[in-house]
N, C-alpha and C positions, 0 to 999 in steps of 0.2 A: 502437443509437442512444442509448438512456437511459444505458447504461454509459459510453459515450464522454462524454456530457454530465456525468456524475458525476465521471469522471476529470478532465475540463477544469475543473470547479468546484473540485475538489481542488487542481489545479495553481495556480489563482488564490488559493486560501486559503493555500498555502505561500509563494507570492510575497509576499503581504501580511503574513504573519506576522512579528512582531518578537521572537518567542520562540526562533527558531532561528538559530544562528551561520550566517554566510554560506557557509562551507565545506560544512557539513552540508546547508544549504538547496540548494546546487548539486548535491550528490551525490543528495539526495532527488528533485530535479527530473529528474535524469538517469535514475534508476531508474524514475520514473513515466512518463517518455517511452517507455522500452523496455517497461514493463508494458503501456502502451496498445497497442502493436503485437502483443504476445503475446495480449492479451485479444481483439483483433480477430479473430485466428485461432482462439482457443478458442471464441469466441462461436458460430461456425458448427457446431462439432462437439460441444461441451459447454456448452450455454447456461446450465444451472443452475449449473454450476461456476464459469463466468465471472461470473455474478451474485454468487455467494458471495465470490469473490476480490475483486471490486470492492467489495462492501459492507464486508468486513472491512478493506480497504485504507482506505476513507474513514473508518470508525470509528476505526481504529488511528491514522491520521494526525491526525484531530481531537483525539483524546485526548492525543496527544504534543505538539501545538502550542498547547494551551490555556494561557492566562495562569497558571491555577492547576492544575497537573497533579496527578493522583491516580495514583501509581505502580501501584496495584493495577489500576485500570481500563486503564492502558497494557499492563500485563502480560496481562490477560484478553484484551484485543482483539488484541494481537500474537500471542498463542497461537492465537486463532481464525483469524487470517490465515495463520499457518504450517499449521495443520490443514487449512484450506480447499484446499490444493494437494497434500496427502499422496498422494491417489490418483493424481495426475497425473505423478508422478515419472518413470515410464517413457515415457509419451507426450509430455510437455512439460517436459523437464528444464530448459530455459532459463527458463521460467516459474517453476519451483520455485526456482531460483538467485535470480532477481530478488526474489521474495517473501521468501525467507529473508534476503536482504541488506537488504531494506526493514524487515523485522521487527527485526533487530539494530540498524539505524540509529535507528529510531523508539524502541526501548527505551533507547537511550543518549542521546537528545536531552534536554538539560537536566541531565544528570548531571555 
């Protein structure tokens, strides 16, 4: 429940952000919607992994959409996001693909 609330708040923050181009915002929102369903499934079998993925997703997104971006913080948080799903590559390949796509997109926002 808390994870879903976190992702919903993140979605609101993305909608309200004026630092993201419309095309990238739409892509990010699409990925976030897909991530929500993957997290819902993961939460039942790997709760701690789900918490980690959501936490790093939130931190990475917040760093990427800040008015004054710190590229080093974006890099660290997206690296954490990517690392948070490494163990799940075999059991949840779709989740890993989504997270990797989000990491790349977040890294490229504002460049």
